[in-house]
C-alpha positions as CSV (number, residue, x, y, z in Angstrom):
1,M,-59.4,18.8,-57.5
2,Q,-59.8,18.5,-53.8
3,I,-56.7,17.2,-52.0
4,L,-56.0,16.1,-48.5
5,L,-52.3,16.2,-47.9
6,V,-51.1,14.3,-44.8
7,G,-47.6,15.3,-43.7
8,A,-47.7,18.6,-45.5
9,S,-45.1,20.2,-43.2
10,G,-42.3,17.8,-44.2
11,K,-39.9,18.6,-47.0
12,T,-41.6,16.3,-49.6
13,G,-45.1,17.3,-48.4
14,T,-44.2,21.0,-48.8
15,E,-43.1,20.4,-52.4
16,I,-46.4,18.6,-53.1
17,M,-48.4,21.4,-51.5
18,K,-46.6,24.1,-53.5
19,Q,-47.0,22.4,-56.8
20,A,-50.6,21.3,-56.2
21,L,-51.6,24.9,-55.4
22,A,-49.7,26.2,-58.4
23,A,-51.8,23.8,-60.5
24,N,-55.0,25.3,-59.0
25,H,-55.9,22.4,-56.8
26,H,-57.6,22.9,-53.5
27,V,-55.5,21.6,-50.7
28,I,-56.2,20.8,-47.1
29,A,-52.9,20.4,-45.2
30,A,-53.2,18.1,-42.3
31,V,-50.3,18.8,-39.9
32,R,-49.4,18.3,-36.3
33,N,-48.1,21.9,-36.0
34,P,-49.9,24.4,-38.2
35,S,-47.3,27.1,-37.5
36,K,-44.8,25.1,-39.7
37,I,-46.9,26.0,-42.7
38,E,-45.6,29.4,-43.8
39,L,-47.3,29.4,-47.2
40,T,-50.6,31.3,-47.6
41,N,-53.0,30.8,-50.5
42,P,-56.7,31.2,-50.8
43,M,-56.9,27.6,-52.0
44,L,-55.1,26.3,-49.0
45,Q,-56.6,25.3,-45.6
46,V,-54.4,24.1,-42.8
47,I,-56.0,21.8,-40.2
48,E,-54.2,20.6,-37.0
49,T,-54.3,16.8,-36.8
50,D,-52.5,14.0,-35.1
51,V,-51.8,10.9,-37.2
52,T,-51.9,8.7,-34.1
53,N,-55.4,9.8,-33.4
54,I,-58.1,8.5,-35.8
55,A,-60.6,11.1,-34.5
56,S,-58.5,13.9,-36.1
57,F,-59.3,12.5,-39.5
58,Q,-62.8,11.5,-38.9
59,A,-63.8,15.1,-38.4
60,I,-62.0,16.1,-41.7
61,F,-63.7,13.4,-43.7
62,E,-67.1,14.1,-42.2
63,N,-66.9,17.7,-43.3
64,H,-65.1,17.5,-46.7
65,Q,-65.1,15.4,-49.9
66,F,-61.7,14.7,-51.5
67,D,-60.6,13.4,-54.9
68,H,-57.2,12.5,-53.5
69,V,-55.6,11.8,-50.2
70,I,-51.8,12.1,-50.4
71,I,-49.8,10.6,-47.5
72,A,-46.3,12.0,-47.2
73,L,-45.4,10.8,-43.7
74,G,-41.9,10.3,-42.6
75,N,-39.2,11.1,-40.1
76,N,-35.4,11.0,-39.9
77,A,-35.1,8.1,-37.4
78,L,-33.6,4.8,-38.4
79,G,-34.9,2.8,-35.5
80,K,-38.2,0.9,-35.3
81,S,-41.2,3.1,-36.0
82,T,-44.8,2.6,-37.1
83,L,-45.4,6.3,-37.8
84,R,-46.0,5.7,-41.5
85,S,-48.0,2.5,-41.3
86,G,-49.9,3.5,-38.1
87,G,-50.7,7.0,-39.5
88,T,-51.8,5.5,-42.8
89,A,-54.0,3.0,-41.0
90,N,-55.8,5.8,-39.2
91,V,-56.4,7.8,-42.3
92,L,-57.8,4.8,-44.2
93,A,-60.0,3.8,-41.2
94,A,-61.4,7.3,-40.9
95,L,-62.1,7.5,-44.7
96,K,-63.9,4.1,-44.6
97,K,-66.0,5.1,-41.6
98,S,-67.1,8.3,-43.4
99,G,-68.5,6.2,-46.3
100,K,-66.7,8.4,-48.8
101,S,-64.0,7.6,-51.3
102,A,-60.8,9.1,-52.6
103,R,-57.7,8.0,-54.5
104,I,-54.9,7.2,-52.0
105,W,-51.3,8.3,-52.8
106,V,-48.4,7.0,-50.7
107,I,-44.8,8.1,-50.8
108,S,-42.9,4.9,-49.9
109,S,-39.3,4.1,-50.8
110,V,-37.2,2.1,-53.2
111,G,-36.3,-1.1,-51.5
112,A,-39.8,-1.8,-50.3
113,G,-41.5,-4.9,-51.7
114,S,-40.7,-5.9,-55.3
115,S,-38.6,-2.7,-55.9
116,R,-35.6,-4.2,-54.1
117,K,-35.0,-6.3,-57.2
118,Q,-34.7,-3.0,-59.2
119,L,-31.6,-2.1,-57.3
120,P,-28.0,-3.2,-58.0
121,F,-27.0,-6.1,-55.7
122,L,-24.5,-4.2,-53.5
123,L,-26.7,-1.2,-53.1
124,R,-29.7,-3.4,-52.3
125,I,-27.7,-5.1,-49.5
126,T,-26.4,-1.9,-48.1
127,M,-29.7,-0.1,-48.2
128,L,-31.6,-2.9,-46.6
129,A,-29.0,-3.1,-43.8
130,I,-29.2,0.6,-43.0
131,L,-32.8,1.3,-43.7
132,R,-34.4,-2.1,-42.7
133,N,-36.7,-0.5,-40.1
134,V,-37.8,2.2,-42.5
135,I,-38.4,-0.2,-45.3
136,K,-40.4,-2.5,-43.0
137,D,-42.7,0.3,-42.0
138,H,-43.2,1.3,-45.6
139,E,-44.0,-2.3,-46.5
140,L,-46.7,-2.4,-43.8
141,Q,-48.0,1.0,-45.1
142,E,-48.1,-0.3,-48.7
143,N,-50.0,-3.5,-47.7
144,L,-52.6,-1.4,-45.9
145,V,-53.2,0.7,-48.9
146,Q,-53.3,-2.2,-51.4
147,S,-55.9,-4.0,-49.2
148,S,-58.0,-0.9,-48.5
149,G,-60.4,-1.2,-51.4
150,F,-59.6,2.4,-52.5
151,S,-57.9,3.2,-55.7
152,F,-54.2,3.9,-55.1
153,T,-50.8,5.0,-56.4
154,I,-47.7,4.0,-54.4
155,V,-44.6,6.0,-55.3
156,R,-41.2,4.6,-54.4
157,P,-38.5,7.2,-54.9
158,T,-34.7,6.6,-54.6
159,G,-32.8,8.8,-52.2
160,L,-34.3,12.3,-51.9
161,T,-32.6,15.7,-52.3
162,D,-33.7,19.3,-51.8
163,L,-32.8,20.4,-55.3
164,P,-35.3,22.2,-57.6
165,V,-37.6,20.3,-60.0
166,T,-35.8,19.0,-63.1
167,G,-38.5,16.9,-64.9
168,N,-35.6,14.6,-65.7
169,Y,-36.8,11.4,-64.0
170,T,-38.2,8.0,-64.9
171,A,-41.0,5.9,-63.3
172,L,-40.7,2.2,-63.6
173,S,-42.8,-0.6,-62.1
174,E,-40.1,-3.1,-63.1
175,G,-36.7,-3.1,-64.5
176,K,-33.4,-1.7,-63.2
177,L,-33.3,1.8,-61.9
178,A,-30.6,4.5,-62.0
179,T,-29.1,4.6,-58.6
180,G,-28.8,8.3,-58.2
181,Q,-30.8,10.5,-55.9
182,I,-33.9,12.4,-57.1
183,P,-35.2,15.8,-56.0
184,R,-38.3,15.8,-53.8
185,A,-39.6,18.4,-56.2
186,D,-39.5,15.8,-59.0
187,V,-41.4,13.3,-56.9
188,A,-44.0,16.1,-56.3
189,H,-44.0,16.8,-60.0
190,F,-44.8,13.2,-60.8
191,I,-47.7,13.1,-58.3
192,V,-49.3,16.4,-59.3
193,S,-48.9,15.6,-63.0
194,N,-50.6,12.3,-62.7
195,L,-53.6,13.1,-60.5
196,G,-55.9,12.1,-63.4
197,M,-54.7,8.5,-63.6
198,K,-57.4,5.8,-63.1
199,E,-55.6,2.5,-62.7
200,N,-53.9,1.3,-59.6
201,L,-50.1,1.8,-59.8
202,I,-47.0,0.9,-57.8
203,T,-44.0,2.5,-59.3
204,S,-40.4,3.4,-58.5
205,I,-39.0,6.7,-59.5
206,S,-35.5,7.9,-60.0
207,K,-33.5,10.3,-62.1
208,K,-32.9,9.2,-65.7
């Protein structure tokens, strides 16, 4: 499959890139700083882009056809930010303008939208107090994807770690979640393992 990976130089994006290439998918990594991509692979192409500039993605979509666009945008700031929603809006607008289509994957967060009900009460209150700006940006991002007209999968992981893939995780659209953290590698595993899905899906993912 042909994959555009936005945010490929981040920790989660890097895991997705590695596993997608290992599964013999073609990946175009859209990154602000190409020097951050140390991996080399004949099925990988790295393109310098700026998620705040729609023209960066217009050129990509004009010259390529993708089966999937995976958006793994994020930063470590807890203050107000529209990096995720603004970047996603630009990607979607560029794809629409190209007249082409692809399945959109977004890595959001538990606590966004209906998933807050899946958390224990005290954790829910604490998480929303600390991450309220991050959650708000994710919710804007999710709304954009759901109203885009493209098929989509929204993945809401619990807290992320840098541990290796375990395969010991569960994905739930409703119902209580385990509250522990999940390796980024398992989030990547879920995405790469489910690229063939057809239905739209919003799911939370956590360790079992």
